[in-house]
C-alpha positions in Angstrom: 0.0 0.0 0.0 2.8 2.4 0.9 4.5 1.6 -2.4 1.3 2.4 -4.2 1.0 5.8 -2.5 4.6 6.6 -3.1 4.2 5.7 -6.8 1.1 7.8 -7.1 2.8 10.8 -5.4 5.9 10.4 -7.7 3.7 10.4 -10.8 1.7 13.4 -9.6 5.0 15.2 -8.8 6.4 14.4 -12.3 3.1 15.5 -13.9 3.1 18.8 -12.0 6.8 19.5 -12.9 6.0 18.7 -16.6 3.0 21.1 -16.5 5.1 23.8 -14.9 8.0 23.4 -17.4 5.7 23.3 -20.5 3.7 26.3 -19.2 6.9 28.3 -18.9 8.3 27.2 -22.2 5.2 27.2 -24.4 3.2 29.8 -22.6 5.9 32.4 -21.8 9.3 31.8 -23.4 8.1 30.8 -26.9 5.5 33.6 -27.3 8.2 36.1 -26.1 10.7 34.7 -28.6 8.2 34.8 -31.5 7.0 38.3 -30.6 10.6 39.6 -30.3 11.6 38.1 -33.6 8.5 39.5 -35.3 9.0 43.0 -33.8 12.7 43.0 -34.8 12.3 41.6 -38.3 8.8 42.7 -39.4 7.6 45.4 -37.0 4.9 46.9 -39.4 3.3 43.5 -40.2 3.5 42.4 -36.6 1.6 45.4 -35.5 -1.2 44.9 -38.0 0.2 46.7 -41.1 -0.8 50.1 -39.7 -1.1 53.1 -42.1 -0.3 56.5 -40.6 -1.0 60.0 -41.7 0.8 62.9 -40.0 1.8 60.7 -37.1 -1.7 59.3 -36.5 -2.7 55.7 -37.3 -5.7 55.9 -39.7 -6.2 52.2 -40.4 -4.6 49.0 -41.7 -3.5 48.3 -45.2 -5.1 44.8 -44.9 -8.6 46.0 -44.1 -11.0 48.1 -46.1 -13.0 51.0 -44.7 -15.7 53.3 -45.8 -15.4 57.0 -46.6 -18.7 58.7 -45.8 -19.9 62.1 -44.9 -22.9 61.0 -42.8 -26.2 59.2 -43.5 -29.3 60.2 -45.4 -32.9 60.3 -44.0 -33.1 56.5 -44.3 -30.0 56.0 -42.4 -27.9 54.9 -45.4 -24.3 56.1 -45.6 -23.6 58.9 -48.0 -20.2 58.4 -49.7 -17.7 61.3 -49.4 -16.6 61.9 -53.0 -13.5 63.7 -51.9 -12.1 60.3 -51.4 -11.6 57.2 -53.5 -14.4 54.8 -52.7 -13.8 51.1 -51.9 -15.7 48.2 -53.3 -19.0 47.4 -51.6 -19.0 45.4 -48.3 -22.0 43.0 -48.1 -21.1 40.1 -45.8 -23.5 38.3 -43.6 -24.1 38.5 -39.9 -23.9 42.1 -38.7 -26.2 43.1 -35.8 -25.7 46.8 -36.7 -27.1 46.7 -40.2 -30.1 44.4 -40.3 -28.1 41.2 -40.7 -25.9 42.4 -43.6 -22.5 43.9 -43.1 -22.6 46.9 -45.5 -20.2 49.1 -43.4 -16.9 47.2 -43.2 -17.8 46.0 -39.7 -14.5 44.4 -38.6 -16.4 42.1 -36.2 -18.0 40.4 -39.2 -16.2 38.9 -42.2 -17.7 36.9 -45.0 -19.6 36.9 -48.3 -23.3 37.1 -48.8 -23.3 33.6 -50.4 -26.0 34.8 -52.8 -26.1 33.1 -56.2 -25.7 35.0 -59.4 -29.5 34.8 -60.1 -30.6 35.8 -56.7 -33.1 38.7 -57.1 -31.7 40.6 -54.1 -28.2 40.4 -55.5 -29.2 41.4 -59.0 -31.1 44.4 -57.6 -28.2 45.5 -55.4 -25.7 45.2 -58.3 -28.1 47.1 -60.6 -28.5 49.9 -58.2 -24.8 50.2 -57.4 -24.0 50.1 -61.1 -26.4 53.0 -61.8 -24.9 55.0 -58.9 -21.4 54.5 -60.1 -22.4 55.4 -63.7 -24.2 58.6 -62.7 -21.7 59.7 -60.0 -18.6 59.4 -62.1 -20.3 60.1 -65.4 -19.3 56.9 -67.3 -21.4 54.5 -69.4 -22.8 51.5 -67.6 -20.6 49.3 -69.8 -17.5 50.8 -68.3 -18.4 50.1 -64.7 -15.9 47.4 -63.4 -17.2 44.4 -61.6 -15.4 45.2 -58.3 -17.3 48.5 -58.2 -20.6 46.7 -57.8 -19.7 43.4 -56.0 -18.2 42.7 -52.6 -15.2 40.4 -51.9 -15.3 37.0 -50.3 -14.3 38.5 -47.0 -16.3 41.7 -47.3 -13.3 43.6 -46.0 -11.1 43.8 -49.2 -8.8 46.9 -48.9 -8.1 47.0 -52.6 -9.9 48.0 -55.8 -8.9 47.4 -59.4 -6.9 50.0 -61.3 -9.8 50.5 -63.6 -12.1 51.4 -60.8 -9.5 53.8 -59.3 -9.0 55.5 -62.7 -12.7 55.8 -63.2 -13.0 57.8 -59.9 -9.9 60.0 -60.5 -11.5 63.0 -62.3 -14.4 63.3 -59.8 -12.0 63.1 -56.9 -9.8 65.7 -58.4 -12.7 68.0 -58.9 -14.0 67.6 -55.3 -10.5 68.4 -54.0 -9.8 71.2 -56.5 -6.7 69.4 -57.7 -5.3 69.0 -61.2 -6.8 65.8 -62.7 -3.5 64.7 -64.1 -1.9 64.8 -60.6 -4.6 62.6 -59.2 -4.4 60.2 -62.1 -0.6 60.0 -61.5 -1.3 59.1 -57.8 -3.4 56.2 -59.0 -0.6 54.9 -61.2 1.9 55.4 -58.5 -0.2 53.3 -56.1 -1.0 50.5 -58.5 0.6 47.2 -57.5 1.1 44.5 -60.0 0.4 40.8 -59.6 2.2 39.1 -56.6 5.4 37.5 -57.8 4.4 38.6 -61.3 1.7 36.0 -61.8 -0.5 35.6 -58.7 -3.8 37.6 -58.4 -4.6 40.8 -60.3 -3.2 44.3 -60.3 -4.7 46.3 -57.5 -4.8 49.7 -55.7 -4.9 49.9 -51.9 -7.7 52.5 -51.2 -6.5 53.6 -47.8 -2.9 54.2 -49.0 -4.2 56.0 -52.0 -6.4 58.3 -50.0 -3.6 59.1 -47.5 -1.5 60.1 -50.5 -4.4 62.2 -51.9 -4.8 64.1 -48.6 -1.0 64.8 -48.5 -1.2 66.1 -52.1 -4.3 68.3 -51.2 -2.4 69.6 -48.1 0.6 70.5 -50.2 -1.6 72.2 -52.8 -3.4 74.1 -50.0 -6.8 72.6 -50.9 -7.2 70.1 -48.2 
């Protein structure tokens, strides 16, 4: 009996020591090591790929955001046309907007999962296409797909170069800036395919708008 008690005590002691060692190694030392390496080698990415403007963090280059100047009488956001607009956000599951995440709610990520023939989706795309056409004075046939559809995550920070170029003249007018300077900003902020063959060319909306505000500030119009 005494041997059984001693064996049990020895096993419990060994288990507690293993628990303590693994807790220190896996719960303290390893996270500190990984965090230290990340902060030393990739500080911007480790901190969320923050984008700053005049010393203030204005967002992350990995997450889209809206640029509105308020809401209309129905509570719908009114886009601020001084800025380049992102693609729509229309994921599911937001408690703030009647079950559909239309405002880049970072607590909710996902697509609508609506099929191409779904009447709600067809109606939303048609309305968005008409708005883009009228707002930026372009034919309906020239409205890019990403201007009227949301991404799989609903939080896409990028738009196509075509959609950015489409907005350039109106943005220049709203900011009282030369159109050619704003178009040049779009070209300067257009990234090619990753590794030359993955994905599509893209423009990060937040980074483009930060550069736009800097240009407007230098020109004395912003």
